[in-house]
C-alpha positions as CSV (number, residue, x, y, z in Angstrom):
1,M,-0.2,0.0,0.0
2,F,2.8,2.5,1.0
3,D,5.3,0.6,-1.1
4,V,6.7,-0.8,2.2
5,S,10.0,-2.3,2.8
6,N,11.5,-3.8,6.0
7,A,14.6,-1.8,5.3
8,Q,12.9,1.5,5.9
9,I,11.5,0.6,9.3
10,R,13.3,3.2,11.7
11,T,13.7,2.7,15.6
12,A,13.8,5.7,17.8
13,E,17.7,5.0,18.0
14,T,18.1,5.0,14.3
15,E,15.8,8.3,14.0
16,R,18.2,9.9,16.7
17,D,21.4,9.0,15.1
18,E,20.3,10.4,11.9
19,V,19.3,13.7,13.2
20,L,22.7,13.9,15.2
21,A,24.5,13.3,11.8
22,A,22.4,15.5,9.7
23,A,22.2,18.4,12.1
24,A,25.7,18.0,13.8
25,L,24.8,17.8,17.5
26,Q,27.6,19.6,19.6
27,Y,28.2,18.5,23.0
28,A,29.4,21.3,25.4
29,E,30.3,20.2,28.9
30,P,27.5,21.7,30.9
31,V,27.6,24.1,33.8
32,N,26.4,23.0,37.2
33,G,23.5,25.1,38.6
34,G,25.3,26.2,41.4
35,A,28.3,27.1,39.7
36,M,29.8,30.8,40.4
37,A,29.1,33.4,37.4
38,T,33.0,34.4,37.4
39,A,33.9,30.3,36.7
40,V,31.7,30.5,33.8
41,L,33.0,33.8,32.5
42,E,36.7,32.2,32.7
43,R,35.2,29.3,30.4
44,F,34.1,31.7,27.9
45,R,37.6,33.9,28.0
46,R,39.6,30.5,27.5
47,D,37.5,29.6,24.5
48,E,37.1,32.3,21.9
49,N,34.6,30.0,19.9
50,L,32.4,29.2,22.7
51,M,29.1,30.9,22.0
52,A,26.9,29.3,24.6
53,L,26.9,26.6,27.5
54,P,23.9,24.7,29.1
55,V,23.2,25.0,32.7
56,V,22.2,21.6,34.1
57,D,21.0,20.3,37.6
58,A,22.5,17.2,39.3
59,E,20.6,14.9,37.2
60,M,21.6,16.5,34.0
61,R,18.2,18.1,33.2
62,P,18.6,21.7,31.6
63,L,17.9,24.6,33.6
64,G,18.7,27.2,31.1
65,L,21.3,28.6,28.7
66,V,24.2,31.1,29.2
67,T,25.5,33.0,26.1
68,R,28.6,34.8,25.2
69,R,26.2,37.7,24.5
70,K,24.8,37.8,28.0
71,I,28.3,37.4,29.4
72,L,29.5,40.4,27.5
73,S,26.7,42.5,28.6
74,V,27.0,41.6,32.1
75,F,30.8,41.7,32.7
76,G,31.5,44.5,30.1
77,H,32.0,47.2,32.5
78,K,34.9,48.3,34.9
79,F,33.4,47.1,38.1
80,S,31.4,44.2,37.0
81,H,33.8,41.7,38.0
82,E,33.9,42.7,41.8
83,L,30.1,43.4,41.7
84,Y,29.2,39.8,40.5
85,R,31.8,37.6,41.8
86,R,29.9,36.2,44.6
87,K,26.8,35.5,42.5
88,Q,25.9,32.1,40.8
89,V,25.3,31.4,37.3
90,D,21.4,31.4,37.5
91,F,21.2,35.3,36.9
92,L,23.2,34.9,33.7
93,M,20.7,32.4,32.1
94,E,18.7,33.4,29.3
95,E,14.9,33.1,29.7
96,S,14.6,32.6,25.9
97,A,16.6,29.3,25.9
98,I,15.1,26.7,23.8
99,V,15.0,23.1,25.3
100,L,13.6,20.3,23.0
101,D,13.5,16.6,23.0
102,I,15.3,15.1,20.1
103,R,12.4,12.9,19.1
104,V,10.5,15.7,18.1
105,G,12.5,15.8,14.7
106,I,14.4,18.3,13.0
107,E,11.4,20.0,11.6
108,K,9.9,20.9,14.9
109,I,13.2,22.0,16.0
110,S,13.7,24.3,13.1
111,H,10.2,25.9,13.5
112,T,10.8,26.4,17.1
113,M,14.3,28.0,16.7
114,T,13.1,30.2,14.0
115,D,10.1,31.6,15.9
116,R,11.9,33.9,18.3
117,E,12.7,37.5,18.7
118,A,15.6,38.9,16.7
119,Y,18.0,39.4,19.7
120,C,18.2,35.8,20.3
121,A,17.6,34.2,16.9
122,F,21.1,32.6,16.7
123,D,21.4,31.1,20.1
124,P,21.4,27.5,19.8
125,A,18.8,25.0,21.0
126,I,19.5,22.6,23.9
127,I,18.6,19.0,23.1
128,T,17.6,16.3,25.4
129,S,17.0,12.7,25.5
130,D,14.1,11.6,27.9
131,G,14.7,15.0,29.8
132,V,18.5,14.5,30.0
133,Y,21.1,17.0,28.3
134,S,22.3,15.4,25.1
135,G,24.0,18.4,23.3
136,M,23.2,21.6,21.6
137,L,22.2,22.5,18.0
138,S,23.3,25.7,16.3
139,V,21.0,27.6,13.9
140,I,23.4,27.0,11.0
141,S,23.5,23.2,11.6
142,V,19.6,23.1,11.6
143,L,19.4,25.0,8.5
144,R,21.9,22.7,6.8
145,S,19.9,19.7,7.9
146,I,16.7,21.2,6.6
147,T,18.5,21.9,3.4
148,Q,19.5,18.3,3.1
149,S,16.0,17.2,4.0
150,R,14.3,19.3,1.3
151,I,16.7,18.0,-1.3
152,E,15.7,14.4,-0.5
153,Q,12.2,15.2,-0.6
154,A,12.4,16.8,-3.9
155,F,13.9,13.6,-5.3
156,D,10.9,11.7,-3.7
157,C,8.4,14.4,-4.6
158,N,5.4,13.5,-7.0
159,P,6.0,15.6,-10.2
160,L,2.2,16.3,-10.8
161,T,1.2,17.3,-7.2
162,H,4.4,18.0,-5.7
163,L,3.6,16.2,-2.6
164,P,6.1,13.9,-0.8
165,G,6.2,10.3,-2.2
166,N,6.3,6.6,-0.5
167,N,9.6,7.1,1.0
168,S,8.7,10.3,2.8
169,I,5.4,8.9,3.8
170,N,6.9,5.7,5.3
171,M,9.7,7.6,7.0
172,E,7.2,10.2,8.4
173,I,4.9,7.7,9.6
174,D,7.7,5.7,11.5
175,R,8.9,9.1,13.0
176,R,5.5,9.7,14.6
177,L,5.2,6.2,15.7
178,Q,8.5,6.1,17.6
179,G,7.8,9.8,18.8
180,G,4.9,8.4,20.9
181,G,2.3,10.8,20.0
182,L,-1.1,10.5,19.0
183,F,-2.3,10.9,15.4
184,V,-4.9,9.8,12.9
185,L,-3.7,8.2,9.4
186,A,-6.3,8.9,6.8
187,Y,-5.9,7.1,3.5
188,I,-7.6,8.8,0.9
189,D,-8.9,7.1,-2.4
190,L,-10.5,8.5,-5.4
191,D,-13.7,6.7,-6.4
192,F,-14.5,6.1,-10.4
193,F,-11.6,8.1,-11.2
194,K,-10.6,5.6,-14.0
195,V,-14.1,6.1,-15.8
196,F,-13.5,9.8,-15.7
197,N,-9.8,9.5,-17.0
198,D,-11.0,6.9,-19.8
199,H,-13.9,9.3,-20.8
200,Y,-12.2,13.0,-20.7
201,G,-8.5,11.9,-21.2
202,Y,-5.4,12.3,-19.1
203,E,-5.3,15.9,-19.3
204,R,-8.3,16.6,-17.6
205,G,-7.7,13.4,-15.3
206,D,-4.6,15.2,-14.2
207,R,-6.5,18.2,-13.1
208,V,-8.6,15.9,-10.9
209,I,-5.3,14.6,-9.2
210,Q,-4.2,18.3,-8.7
211,L,-7.4,19.5,-7.5
212,V,-7.4,16.7,-4.6
213,A,-3.9,17.7,-3.8
214,Q,-4.8,21.4,-3.4
215,L,-7.7,20.4,-1.2
216,L,-5.5,18.3,0.8
217,R,-3.2,21.2,1.5
218,D,-6.3,23.5,2.1
219,C,-7.9,21.1,4.8
220,T,-4.8,20.3,6.8
221,G,-3.0,22.2,9.5
222,P,0.5,23.1,10.1
223,D,1.4,20.0,12.1
224,D,-0.4,17.7,9.7
225,F,1.4,15.8,7.0
226,T,0.1,15.0,3.4
227,G,1.6,12.7,1.1
228,H,0.9,11.2,-2.5
229,V,1.2,7.6,-2.5
230,G,0.6,7.4,-6.4
231,G,-2.2,7.5,-9.0
232,D,-5.3,8.3,-7.2
233,D,-4.3,7.4,-3.7
234,F,-3.2,9.9,-0.9
235,V,-2.2,10.1,2.7
236,I,-2.9,12.5,5.7
237,L,-1.3,12.2,9.0
238,F,-3.5,14.2,11.2
239,E,-2.5,15.5,14.6
240,S,-5.4,17.9,15.2
241,E,-8.1,16.7,17.4
242,Q,-10.4,18.3,14.8
243,W,-9.2,15.8,12.0
244,R,-12.8,14.6,11.3
245,S,-14.3,18.0,10.7
246,R,-11.1,18.8,8.4
247,A,-11.7,15.5,6.5
248,E,-15.6,16.2,6.1
249,R,-14.7,19.8,4.9
250,L,-12.4,17.9,2.2
251,L,-15.2,15.7,1.2
252,D,-17.4,18.8,0.8
253,H,-15.2,21.0,-1.1
254,F,-14.4,18.1,-3.5
255,Q,-18.0,17.4,-4.3
256,R,-18.6,20.8,-5.3
257,E,-15.4,21.5,-7.3
258,S,-15.0,18.2,-8.7
259,A,-18.5,18.3,-10.3
260,L,-17.2,21.6,-12.2
261,L,-14.7,19.3,-14.1
262,Y,-17.3,17.3,-16.0
263,D,-19.3,18.3,-18.9
264,A,-22.6,20.1,-18.2
265,S,-24.6,17.4,-19.9
266,D,-22.7,14.7,-17.8
267,R,-23.1,16.7,-14.6
268,E,-26.7,16.9,-15.1
269,Q,-27.5,13.3,-15.6
270,G,-25.2,12.4,-12.7
271,Y,-23.2,9.5,-14.3
272,L,-20.8,8.4,-16.9
273,V,-21.2,5.5,-19.1
274,G,-18.0,3.2,-19.3
275,E,-16.6,-0.3,-19.2
276,N,-16.0,-2.4,-16.0
277,R,-13.2,-4.7,-15.4
278,Q,-15.1,-7.3,-17.4
279,G,-15.4,-4.8,-20.4
280,E,-19.0,-4.5,-20.0
281,R,-20.8,-1.2,-20.7
282,M,-22.2,0.4,-17.7
283,C,-23.3,3.6,-15.7
284,F,-21.0,5.0,-13.1
285,Q,-21.5,7.4,-10.4
286,L,-19.7,10.6,-10.4
287,M,-16.2,10.7,-8.6
288,S,-16.2,10.6,-4.8
289,L,-13.7,10.3,-2.0
290,S,-13.2,7.4,0.3
291,V,-11.4,8.0,3.5
292,A,-10.1,5.1,5.6
293,A,-9.0,6.5,9.0
294,V,-6.9,4.6,11.3
295,P,-6.3,6.5,14.9
296,C,-2.9,5.7,16.0
297,D,-2.7,5.6,19.8
298,P,0.8,5.3,21.3
299,G,2.4,1.7,21.3
300,V,-0.3,0.2,19.1
301,F,1.9,0.1,15.8
302,Q,5.4,-0.5,15.6
303,S,6.0,0.6,11.8
304,H,4.5,1.9,8.9
305,I,4.1,-1.8,7.6
306,E,1.6,-2.9,10.3
307,L,-0.3,0.3,9.8
308,A,-0.6,0.1,6.2
309,E,-2.1,-3.5,6.5
310,V,-4.9,-2.2,8.8
311,A,-5.4,1.0,6.6
312,S,-5.9,-1.3,3.5
313,E,-8.6,-3.1,5.3
314,V,-10.3,-0.1,6.3
315,K,-10.1,1.4,2.9
316,H,-11.7,-1.5,1.3
317,K,-14.7,-0.9,3.7
318,A,-14.8,2.8,2.7
319,K,-15.0,2.0,-0.8
320,L,-18.2,-0.2,-0.3
321,V,-20.0,2.8,0.9
322,P,-21.7,4.9,-1.9
323,G,-20.5,8.4,-2.3
324,N,-18.2,10.2,-0.4
325,S,-17.4,8.3,2.8
326,I,-15.4,8.3,6.2
327,V,-14.8,4.8,7.8
328,V,-12.8,4.7,11.1
329,N,-11.0,1.6,12.1
330,Q,-13.0,-0.2,14.7
331,R,-10.6,-2.6,16.0
332,H,-9.6,-2.7,19.6
333,Y,-6.2,-3.2,21.0
């Protein structure tokens, strides 16, 4: 269904290694939360390339970030050393410090780092694993990783819809499964598209596929993922709790806008005449969308392969329903 391959299954450890390699996670020896400010100043004086240091507690959990910018602003005047020599490091910590678990993925890290005030836009992010300090990511390394990711997606992108293809879909599913968050996979299939394509030709058929792709973009949120499996099959990974209302809006918009792609006479009669799989002439309904929805609770599915099998079963049930339909997986785990 998703052109699955066992070689593409990624565990949390593999995902973490790829992020570390792609985004050049840098490890700087952290500062203890009780350290003196002057000791931290000395570390910056000894290393001219040091831009920031994480501050952690006794269990290596991040408390904040000390930057060279803040050090220079505090110790930049004549009497500052004497004034602050008895103070601990906490008064140097930046309130804007970003702390993220590495499992959120490089895209989320990038969005969080770029959505900041200008004065701290180039501060690194503190990266943790299960709450424990793992290293820091600079803005430059994140941008490099995002650029590489975009290049890889471009090679996997469907040329007609410009949506991510099978490899990207599989990797995104596995990333979300390993991340442990709740999401809903919606497998979307066009009903009676072949009849339309045979009747009107490939050029108008391509317009239908492009219409679906655009409607998917319009009906999804910033945290949702949309992919093109191929042909007339699509996938949405919904993170929003309002996933069903978004799917219903998709069906409503498709029913209204796809009708305009038919000739007026065919639209008025409400069907097309074509051949079935046995070569027999018969009447076919106008196109509709079948949506197979599979809620993915944490720990239920281990990989996109398992999820694809269930989604395929649900899609078969959805296509048995006349017209636009949404069928939700009813299995209990």
